C-alpha positions, 0 to 999 in steps of 0.5 A, spaced: 122 288 626 116 287 632 115 281 634 109 279 636 106 283 630 100 287 633 093 284 632 089 290 630 095 292 624 096 284 623 088 286 621 088 292 618 093 289 613 089 282 611 084 288 609 088 291 604 091 285 602 086 283 596 090 276 595 089 274 603 087 266 605 083 264 611 089 261 613 094 267 614 089 270 620 090 271 627 084 267 628 088 261 624 094 262 628 089 261 635 086 255 632 093 252 632 095 255 639 089 252 641 090 244 638 098 244 639 104 247 644 104 253 640 105 260 641 104 267 636 111 268 633 109 272 628 114 279 624 112 286 623 117 289 619 118 296 617 123 298 612 126 304 611 121 306 605 115 306 609 113 300 607 111 294 612 109 286 611 107 282 616 110 274 616 105 270 621 109 265 624 108 260 631 114 256 635 114 251 639 111 253 647 116 254 652 122 252 655 127 249 650 121 247 645 121 255 642 129 253 640 126 247 636 121 250 630 119 256 628 115 256 621 109 260 617 107 254 617 109 247 613 104 242 615 099 247 619 096 250 613 099 256 608 103 262 611 107 267 607 107 274 607 101 279 609 103 284 603 098 290 604 098 295 597 102 290 592 109 286 592 115 287 596 120 289 592 126 284 591 131 287 597 125 288 602 123 280 600 130 278 601 132 281 607 124 279 611 128 272 608 134 272 610 131 275 618 128 269 618 134 264 616 138 268 622 133 264 627 135 261 632 131 256 630 133 248 629 128 249 623 125 254 620 120 254 614 115 258 611 111 257 605 107 263 601 100 265 598 100 260 591 094 265 589 100 271 588 101 271 581 108 268 579 110 274 575 109 278 582 112 273 587 119 275 589 120 269 594 123 264 590 128 269 587 130 271 593 131 266 597 138 265 600 143 259 598 140 256 606 133 255 604 131 248 602 125 248 598 119 243 598 115 241 591 108 242 593 101 243 588 096 247 591 088 247 586 085 253 586 078 254 582 076 262 579 070 264 581 072 271 578 067 269 572 061 267 577 057 259 579 056 259 572 062 259 569 065 255 574 059 249 572 059 249 564 066 250 564 070 249 569 066 242 571 068 236 567 063 233 563 063 227 568 063 231 575 056 234 572 053 228 571 056 226 578 052 231 582 046 230 577 046 223 580 047 225 586 041 230 586 036 224 582 038 219 589 035 225 593 043 226 597 040 231 603 045 236 604 045 240 610 051 246 612 052 248 618 056 255 621 056 254 628 060 247 629 053 243 630 056 239 625 063 237 627 061 230 631 058 228 624 064 230 621 068 227 626 065 221 626 066 220 619 073 222 619 074 216 623 072 212 618 076 215 614 083 214 617 080 206 617 079 207 609 086 209 608 090 205 613 087 200 608 090 202 602 096 204 604 097 197 607 099 202 614 097 198 621 091 201 623 093 203 630 099 207 627 095 210 621 090 213 628 096 215 633 099 219 626 093 223 625 092 224 632 099 227 632 098 232 626 090 233 626 088 233 633 080 232 635 081 239 637 083 243 631 077 242 628 073 244 635 077 251 635 077 252 628 069 251 627 069 256 634 073 261 632 072 262 625 065 262 627 060 263 620 066 263 617 067 256 618 062 252 614 060 244 616 058 241 609 054 234 610 051 229 605 046 224 608 043 217 604 038 215 607 038 218 613 045 216 615 052 221 613 055 219 608 060 224 606 063 231 609 066 238 607 069 244 612 070 249 608 073 256 610 072 263 609 075 270 609 075 276 604 076 274 597 079 266 599 074 260 600 078 254 602 076 246 603 080 244 608 077 238 611 074 232 607 070 225 609 066 220 608 063 213 608 066 211 601 060 205 602 055 210 601 058 216 599 061 212 593 055 210 588 051 216 589 057 222 588 055 225 595 062 229 595 061 232 588 054 235 590 057 237 596 063 241 592 059 243 587 054 246 593 061 250 597 062 253 590 055 255 589 055 258 596 063 261 596 060 264 590 054 269 592 059 270 598 063 274 593 069 270 594 074 270 588 078 263 589 076 256 592 082 253 594 081 245 593 088 244 598 095 240 595 095 233 591 101 230 586 099 231 580 097 225 576 094 223 582 087 220 583 086 226 588 089 231 583 084 229 577 078 229 583 080 236 584 081 238 576 074 235 575 071 240 579 075 246 576 081 247 579 087 248 576 094 247 579 099 253 582 106 251 583 106 253 592 112 250 594 116 250 602 121 253 603 124 251 611 133 251 613 135 247 619 141 248 622 140 239 624 137 234 619 129 235 622 126 232 617 130 226 614 130 224 621 123 225 622 123 219 616 127 214 619 123 215 625 116 213 622 120 207 618 122 205 624 117 204 627 112 201 621 118 196 621 117 195 628 110 193 629 110 189 622 108 193 617 109 191 610 108 195 604 104 192 598 
């Protein structure tokens, strides 16, 4: 095992892994390290058979912080093994997970690629008993048949109707791949945080603090800078006013809807979000992408239904973690205590 993994090999493996994700690249790791106090802890494994695979990882930077967390990278997107030339065998997967479980960090976590067909995934079956599982569901739109098939057979009739309504309303859409629309997205996102706080009966100060902690503004700036034309910001305007925006990342055959924000009063009536995704999906097909990754949602939720109406289908995408101390439970208790202190009232 070698850590950190050599970057040239990492990029070589990505070029040979047809299912690789934008969030499995060194570019994504560097964005995380720009925005958070993290450092590269990626691990390259070589087996006696000659087989090699690489697990992207980060850990807290410097001092005792390095002993707190090593992750790939629950909380910061989907990481997991980059596997050139097909899936590892169960013994190789078992050795990788055993190595991760033995790391000295208080918390070690990994989340594997949801694009891997279930029949080829060996990780769940080989996870050591010390790993706990957090169930997650990722929504993926299959682009292999082209955009016309997605539009005709993937989009729900109501979604197609919404797109047409946006087109009739003369919603103006701009796409930028230079970072020029990042400030407009940030403004819309601040408005979205206020709306989410109101919906969940959460104090705005707490919602903004939590959002800055989880997704600092520097993260989007770093992603736009480092991904270059692999990061597209799509902005919909209504009567000249920014109404909705989405950020889509691209690597190889993977397009990922990463973040979204909107002014609900402007975007909602004209279905601006549906138009943005329709254009981003078509753009991904034109670029040769085979999947449009819409991220996570709880099955049965309104967010899940929105994604399903755009042709996305649910795929199990669990995260695995091992903790030497109950950090996850302590974090939940801390959040609950903060809400009590500042007068949070449940609905």
